[in-house]
C-alpha positions, 0 to 999 in steps of 0.5 A: 479534477480531470478524470483522464489526461491526454498529452498532445503535440503538433509534431507528428513524429511523437503523435503515437505516444503523446496521444495515449491517454492515461487514466488519472486514477485507478488504472494507471498504477500497475499496468491497468490493474485496478487500485483495489487489487493493488492496495494490498500492494503486491509488486506484480513485476516481481512475480514469476509464473508457476513452474514446479510441483507444489511442495509444502515449505517448512522454510529454513527461511527465505534466504538469510532474511528468514533466519535473521529474525527467526529463532531469536524471538522464540529462543528467548523463551517468549510465550507462544502468543498474546494473552488477555492478561498481558495485553491488558496489563501492557496497555494499562501502562499507557492510559492516554492511548485508546484501546479495544477488545478483540471480542472472541479472544479477550485480547486488549489491542491499541486502537493505533497499530503499526502497519509494516508494509514498507519496512525492512531491516536495511533502514535504521529509521524503521527499527527506531519507529517500531521501537518508539511505537511499542514503547508508547503503547502500540501493541498491534503489528500488522504485516504480510508474507508478501511485504518486501518478499518477506523482509517485513516479517524478518524485520519485525522478527529481528526487532522483537527478538531484541526487545524480548532478549532485553526484557523490555517487551514480552511476547504475551504483550503484542498482537501479531497479524500476518496474511497470505494470498499473493503469490511471490517467488519463494525459496525451496532451496538456497540455489533457486531463489526465484522458484515459485511455489505453485505449479502448472501441473496443479492449476486448481490451487491458484488463480492467474490474475495476469501474465505474472500475477497469481493468487491462492487461498488453497490450504496447501499454500496457506500451510506453507505461508504460515510456516514461512511467516512464523519462521521469519518472525521467529514466533511459535504462533500468529495471533491473527492470520488473514486471507489477503484480498481473496476477491482478486481471484475473481479476475482469474484469466484461466477460467472461461466466463470468470471465476465466479463468486459461488466458487470463491465463497466455497474456497474461502469456506474450505480455507476456513475449515483448514484454518480451524485445524491451524487454530487447534494446532496452536499455530494461529490464534484466529483468522480473518479476511483482509479485503479491498472490496468487502466494504463496498457493496456496489463494486463488481468484486464485492464479497459479502460478509453475511454470505461468507458467514452463511457458508459455515452452515454447509462447510462447518467451519467455526465462527468463533475462530473468524475473529477479524476483518481488515478494510480501507478507511480514510477521509474520502473512503468512508464506506466501511462506516456508512449506513446505506439504508436499508443496509447497515455498514460493514463495521456495524454488520461485523459487530453483530458477529463479534468480528473485530475491524482493522482498517488500513490506508488512512493516508492513501485514498481513492477520490474521484478515481484519483489516488490522493495522499493525505499528507501536507508536510512542509506547508509553511514554505510551500510558496517559496518552494513553488517559485523555486521549482518554476524557475528550475523548470524554466531552465530545464525546458529551455535547455532541452529545447536548445538541445533539440534545435542542435540535433537538427544541425547534426542529423539530416533524417527528419523521421529521427529529428522529429522524435526529439520534441519532448520539451514542447510535449511536456511544457504544453501539458504541464497543467494536465500533468500537475492535476494528478501526481501519481498518474503523472509520475507513472507516465513520466517514469513508465512511458516518457523516459523509456520512449526517450531511451528508445528514441536515443537508441534509434539515433545511435544506431543511425550513426554507427556506420558514420565515417566522420568520427568527429561528427559521430563523437558530437552526436554520441555526446549529445545523446548522453547529455540529452538522456541526463537532461531529460531525466532531470527535467522529468524529476523536476516535473514530478516534484512540481506535480507533488507540490500541486497536490500538496497545495490541494491538501493544504486547502483540505487541511484548512477547511477541515480545521474550520469545520471541526475545532476538535482536531488536534492542532499546533495551536489553540485548545487542542495544541500538542507539545511538539510540532506536527509534521503533516497536520492533514495526516494527523486529522485523517488518523484521528478521524479513523480512530474516532469511529465507534465500530473500528477496533484498530487503525493501521498506520505506516509509521516508518519513521519516528516523526510519523509515529509522533504524529500518529500518537498525537492523533491517537491521544486526541481521538476521543475528542471527536464526537458523533456530530463531529464525524457527521460534519467532517463527512459533509465537508465539500472537499470530501463529497466525491465518489470513485464513480465520478 
């Protein structure tokens, strides 16, 4: 795999853009932000810099969204929170689904959890998927205050409220997890939908990660976020509330010399002291940390679980209320469950403190600096699709090249003509682009199309005073057609890059199946009753669920098909032995590191 991709062209008119190197991994997504800062997935472009004095929001909702899910759940007479007796009874009805106990609270959790990052109320399939998962025994729902600007929580609240009202589910049966830390626009009044919560006047309560990205775990911010989350969810209590990616604060741009881990450990302890009060008041059942660096001792933004626990000696927060952590785990990123002598893995370390382990991103990995989606849908007709796409690309490149020849006959100014060489630039670099779908998609959408649009505007400006209206009309028509053709071509290129990624995933899926015969399959002794949409996804989920010290694997099951595949993995997870897991980790196609 290439670690970077550079596009080149022989035409000097495009050299300034096409010689830009774009990293094929962590740095390309999110305008240079590391992936680990992104995988809690805050949409940085939607964040606005602080302007107003801080105010604690006893939210009437983030607009209509908050109130839509709110009230109904609590109003249906639902109990305040999950209980040991009810969660155990709920999962006893689903014996095929593996479960685990939350040690410090005695709750029984399904080992498969519903990850609610990209769900919202506008998609009926999302609602159908959540209901199907619950009906199958999934009683863990994980969300965050910043997912969809709160719409994820509103979606969950609305759906749960209906189930509570119907009597098909009780609040005591389900474990709700939410988080806070990322600062998004919030609503203080119905007339200021973009008013940020945090102020220029109080810089000590937040960290500025970039020009438009902020983070906070200050007690005042946490109080407001818990209030807003409960309102959107329509609940009286969150079973678990987590600090979301506090390590991002180490990148505070306003602190000379850096934020510093000593300061961050202190602020985490301060947050825990405050959250002890929230536990006592009954608004949360316990707290934890969701982190993309907690499990990787070698990364610069690593936070040590032991160091965090030690802060209780100086600050006096209650270890019994620190109930859970959440980190990534997938086929490639196995740090969480890997012992590196003499140190124990984070999963084993957490067990010593009776801290429950959630995992996320089972289907989205970082491998050798590249983003890999562990999915291989449609594998049965891959070759046919590939041939059709190549034919489509050939037509697209030819069409754009012909248009670029036409403009030479219409425009005399060479500096403008030389801007339109994109057919050559893209065709010559197709193989480089196809080596990394995510980097290619980002480059095409964020670099190529905007550059083409700028060039077309320059061309349009150059003819605005042209007297020959017929020629002017021809050029304007050319501009419109070129913009459309370029959009179609870049979309087809992205599809081709996706297909190339799918082929590599097909190979990985095949090799894993040969290494371990106990993976769930559509054929053989582990055959399932239904077809599997993405065999590789199912294998990755099954691998995560089989880990001894992992309590719950959160999966983004946004459609009923995804739920079905995840359930197939869950029902078969017990088949993977410790020896199987060791063999899987030694798979040659998985022996890569992010340092490569």
